[in-house]
C-alpha positions as CSV (number, residue, x, y, z in Angstrom):
1,K,3.6,-40.0,19.0
2,M,-0.2,-41.0,18.9
3,E,-0.5,-39.7,22.0
4,N,0.9,-36.4,21.2
5,L,-1.2,-36.1,18.4
6,T,-4.1,-36.4,21.0
7,N,-2.9,-33.2,23.3
8,Q,-2.5,-31.0,20.2
9,P,-5.0,-28.1,20.5
10,P,-6.6,-27.1,17.9
11,K,-5.2,-25.3,15.1
12,P,-5.5,-21.5,15.1
13,D,-7.3,-19.7,12.1
14,N,-4.6,-18.5,9.5
15,H,-7.2,-15.7,8.7
16,L,-5.3,-15.8,5.2
17,V,-8.7,-14.7,3.1
18,W,-9.1,-11.6,5.2
19,A,-5.4,-11.0,4.6
20,I,-5.3,-11.7,0.7
21,L,-9.0,-9.4,0.2
22,T,-7.7,-6.4,2.6
23,T,-4.3,-6.6,0.7
24,V,-6.2,-6.4,-2.6
25,F,-9.2,-4.0,-1.9
26,C,-7.4,-2.2,1.0
27,C,-4.7,-1.5,2.2
28,L,-1.4,-3.3,0.8
29,P,1.3,-2.4,3.3
30,L,-0.5,-4.0,5.8
31,G,-2.6,-6.4,4.1
32,I,1.2,-7.7,3.1
33,V,2.1,-8.1,6.7
34,S,-1.1,-9.7,7.7
35,I,-0.4,-12.3,4.7
36,V,3.2,-12.9,5.9
37,K,1.7,-13.8,9.8
38,S,-1.2,-15.7,8.5
39,T,1.2,-18.1,6.2
40,K,3.5,-18.5,9.7
41,V,0.2,-19.9,11.4
42,N,0.5,-23.4,9.8
43,E,4.3,-23.8,10.0
44,L,4.6,-22.7,13.5
45,Y,1.5,-24.9,14.4
46,A,3.0,-28.5,12.5
47,Q,6.4,-27.5,14.5
48,G,4.2,-27.7,18.0
49,N,4.5,-24.1,18.3
50,Y,1.3,-23.6,19.2
51,A,1.6,-20.9,21.5
52,E,3.4,-18.8,18.9
53,A,1.3,-20.3,15.9
54,Q,-2.0,-18.9,17.9
55,Q,-0.2,-15.5,18.0
56,A,0.6,-15.2,15.0
57,S,-2.7,-16.1,14.0
58,Q,-3.8,-12.9,16.6
59,E,-1.4,-11.3,14.7
60,A,-2.9,-11.6,11.2
61,K,-6.0,-11.0,12.1
62,K,-5.3,-7.5,13.8
63,W,-3.3,-6.3,10.7
64,A,-6.2,-7.3,8.4
65,M,-8.1,-5.7,10.6
66,W,-6.1,-2.7,10.7
67,S,-6.1,-2.7,7.2
68,A,-9.5,-2.6,6.4
69,I,-10.1,0.7,9.1
70,V,-7.2,2.3,7.3
71,A,-9.1,2.0,3.8
72,G,-12.6,2.3,5.4
73,G,-11.0,5.8,6.9
74,L,-9.3,7.0,3.8
75,F,-12.5,6.6,1.6
76,L,-14.7,8.1,4.4
77,L,-11.9,11.2,3.8
78,Y,-12.3,11.2,-0.1
79,I,-16.1,11.5,0.7
80,L,-15.9,13.8,2.7
81,L,-13.7,15.9,0.8
82,L,-16.0,15.5,-2.3
83,I,-18.5,17.4,-0.5
């Protein structure tokens, strides 16, 4: 078992902080998807599913990014409508 620990790839970032911030300040539905994906990263990594953990990390980042982009677009649209 000790040999297995040395062969583990580094744990991918779960992007949980970014997921929470985009949920609170940006787009709630997309942020929630990001939180769900980010919470799976640690669980999958602990189970030895390293590829799946990496994929969940990338998906958490993607959904948080889209949440921020949607919020930015809506804010820009709001500003344009005020002018």
